[in-house]
N, C-alpha and C positions, 0 to 999 in steps of 0.2 A: 359329039355325044351328049345327050341330055341326061341331067341328073334329076332324080325325083326325090322329093322330101316328103316324109310322113308326119303329119301334125295331129296329135291325139288331143282332143278336147272333150271335156265332160261337163255337161250342164244338167242340173237337176230339173226334171220336168215339173211344170207348174201343177199345183194341186187342183183337182177339178172343182173343189168347193170354194176355193179362194179366187178372188179376182186379182189379176196381176196389178202390182202397184205401178203407178206411172211416176217415174223419177224425172226430175228436171234435167233437161239436156244441157250439156256443157260443150263449149267449143273446144276443138282440139288444142287450141293454143293456150287455153286457161289451165293453170296449175294449182294444185291444193297447197295453200299456205297455212302454216301452224298458227294457232291463236296467239295473240300477243301475251307475253308473260305478265303475271300479276305483280304489281309493285308492292314490296313489303311496307307495312304501316310504319310511319315515322313516330318515334318516341319523342315527345316534347316535354321539356322541363320548364317550369315557370319559376322565375326568380322574384323574390319579394312575397309578402304575405297579402292576405285579403282575397276575397272571392271575386273582386272586380276584374275587369279586363285590362285596366291600365297597369303599367309597370311590369308586364310579363314578356318573356321572350324565350326562344329556343336556344339550347346549348349545342355547340358543335362537339364532335368526337374528341377533339383535343382538349376542350374545356372540361368534358366529363372525366377524362383520364386525370387531368390535373386536380379535379375535385376529389376523386377517389384517393389519389396520392396524399393530398393534404389531410383527408380523414384518417388514413392509416398512420400518418406521422403524429396526429393529435392523440390517437389511441396509444401509440408506443411511447409517447413522451419524449424525453431527451434521447433515450437509447434508440438504436435502429431496430425496427421490427424484424428484419431479416435475421439479425444476429440473435435476437431473442428466440426465434423459432428454431434456429440451428442449435442453440444451447439446450433448448428443451428436448430436441430429438437426441442429442448426445447423451443426456442424463436419463433418458427414458430406460427403465429396466427391460432387458431383453428376456423374452419368454424362453424357458428351457425347452429344447426339442423333445417331443414326446417319444418315449422309447417304443420300440416295436414289440409285438407280442412275443417274439422269440427272446428278446432281452428280458421281458417281464417274467418269463418262465425260467430263466437262468438264475437259480438261487445262489450261485457262486458270486454274483455281483453284490450280494448283501455284505460281503466282507469289506467292500469299499467304505461302508458306513463306520467301520471300526467297532470298538466295544460299545454296545448299546443294551438297553433293558428290553427284554421280550417277555411276553405273557404266555404261559403254557397251561393248557386245560388239563385238569386232573379230576379225580373223583371227589365229591363233596364230603363223603364219609371218611375217607382215608387220605386226606390231602397232606397231613404232616408226614405220614409214613412214606408216601410217594415222593415227597420232596427230599427226604433223606436217601431214599433209594436212588433217585436221579443224581444226587451229588456223588454218591459212591460209584455209580456207573460212569459218570464223566471223569472222575479222578482215575479210574482204572482204565478206561478206554482212551483218554487223551491226557496223558500225564503232563505234557507241556502246555496245556491250555489253561489260561487264567480265567476263572469264572466265579460267580457268586450265585447261590440259590437262596432266595428270600421268600419265606412263607409268613406273611403278616398275621399275627395272632396275639391274643391277650391272655396272659396267665392268670386265671382266677383261682384264688385261695379260699378254701372252706375248712372250717373246723368241725371234726366229727364228734360223735358222742363220747368216744373213748379218749378224746383229748388230742388225737393226732390231726395233722393238717394235710388235706388233699389238694393237689394242684392240677387243674384241668385247663387245657388250651382251647380258647374260643377263637376260631378264625374270623378275621375281618372281611375277607373276600373269599367265601367258600368256593372251591373249584378252580382257584387261580394260584399259580406259582410263578414268581418273578425270577427270571434268569438273566444275568449280566455276563455277556461274553461276545466274542467276535463270531458271528454266525456265517456258515457257508452250507453248501448242499450236503457234505459229508456229515457234519455235526447235526444238521437238521434231520436227516434220515435216521441217524443213530438215536436221537432223542425220541423220535416218533415210534421207534421199535421197542422202547423201554416199557416195562409193565406198568399199567395204570395211567399212561399218558394218552390224552385224547387229541393231541396236536397243538398247533400254535393258533393264537388269535390274530387274525389278519383279514384280508379281503380276497375275493375271487378274481383271478387274472387269467388272461388267455383268450381264446376264441372258441368257436363252436366245435372245433376238432379236439382241442385239449384245454382243460382248465385245471388250475391248482389253487390251493389256499396259500397265498403268499404271506409270510409273517410281517406284521407291522410293528415297528419299534415304538416304545413308549417315550414320550418327551421327558426332558429333565425336570421341568416344573411339575409335571404330573407325578413323578416319582417322589419329589420332595413333599408334595401334598400327602402321598401315601405314608411316608415316614412320619410326618407330623401327626397325622391322624392316629397311627399306631402308638406313638408316644403319649398322646393325650388320653387315649382309651386305657392304656396301662396305668397311668397315674390315677385315673378315676377308679379303676378296680382296686388298686392298693389302698386308696383312701377309704373306699367302702368297707374293705376287710378290717382296717384299723378301727373304724367306727363301730363295726359289729363286735369286734373283740373287746373294746372298751365297754360296750353295753352288756356283754356277757359277764364281765368282771363285776359290774354293778349288780347284776341279777344274782350272781353267786353270793355276794356279800349280803344282799337282802335275804336270800334264802337261808343262809347260815344264821342270821339274826333271828329269823322266824322260827327256825328249828330249835334254837336255844330257848326261846320263849316257850315253845310247846313242851319241851322237856322239863323246864322248871315248873310249868303248870301241872304236868302229870305227877311230878314228884310231890307237889303240895297236895294234890288230890289223893294220892295213895297214902301219904302220911296221915291225912285227916281220916280217910276211910279205915286205916289200920288202927287208929286210936278209938274209933267208934265201935269196932268189931274185935276187941281184944278177946272176947269170950268165944269167938269162932275158932275152934281148933279142929283139925282133921280127926274124924272119928266120933265127934259128939253128935247127938241128935239135933236136927234143925227143923224149923217150920217155915214154910213159904208164905210170905206176906202179900205178894201181888203176882199177877201174871196168870197164865192158864193153869198153873199148879197151886193156886191159892188154897191155903189151909191143908195142904199136903204135908206130911211129916216124913222125914227121911234121915239119912246119915250123911254127914259131910265127908266127902272123899278127898277133896283137894281144894286148896285155897290159894288163889293168885292175886296177891295184893297189888302187884305192879299194873296188871291189866284190869283189876277190879272184877274178877270172875271167881265163881264158886261152883265146884262140881259136886252135885248132890245125888245120892243113890236112893231110888224109890223101889219098893217091892210091888210089882205089877204082875198079876196073874201068876204068883208064885215064883217070879224071877226078878232079880234086882236089875234095874235100868238106871243108867247115869245120864243126868241132864246138866248142861252148863247154864247157870243163872248169874245174874248180877249180884254183887255182895249186898246191895241195898234191898234185894228181894227176899233175903233169908235172915233168920234170927235164931238164936239158941232156943231149943224147945222148952227148957226149964224156966225161961223168963216169961 
């Protein structure tokens, strides 16, 4: 029985516009051999100085390794360089693993920090009242919680005209109240719900799905700087009030002396005027010597030697009119 085999071959027909290439014929016995591999370039090292050709040579791999080892030993000195590298790696500070976004959103983890200082945003106008309200609310809501509420301000004193002293608080950091306590989510939410509270000062944490404002504690050195600044500002305000009060005492003494001088001068003038006008008695006729009523005659109604005034009555249009004149402007009519 004969077996038949089917062999399928496909050849691309030659293009009509191209002439078939004539390839060199090979004998069936010839085989394709790969090209010889390229040899890597040799790295040569020359010993000795100078640009001449003499005194140079190539180093073997063993000599190069020995040269590198000697160079490392010279750098390390007497100690072993390997021990030095190991010691450096042992003392290298390890980086803290970054918390996941779920841990950053968990405010209960803030309790691990212990009692710290936090900054709460309040109204700039009613910061002092809000701080007192917050302290009362925390004492009522968390009786076992140890906390401190600090609102840094300067008490300025001023003396009023009636002699009383008014005290006004001037805030150093308007809109900020410092709270010292152990913070967790329950206390955080309770403080945010209080009247006049705008939240904590911190940073935004989370991802695109959920973000919150996580409170950031205040460092100890920064709080010490705040306490120091408040103390210095209070000392300056007290010193300015004392200097102002001393200046007011000096002004009062000077004004009293000036008033006494004026009173003594008025007494002398009235005594002199009284001596020169003994003939002026209420009810006698008088004559005006100067002024808009010059040469008018009338009757002296009243005489005020202390102020140097004389009230004279004139008959104008059949009716008596009274005019206040200086004592020096009138004189008795019979003189």
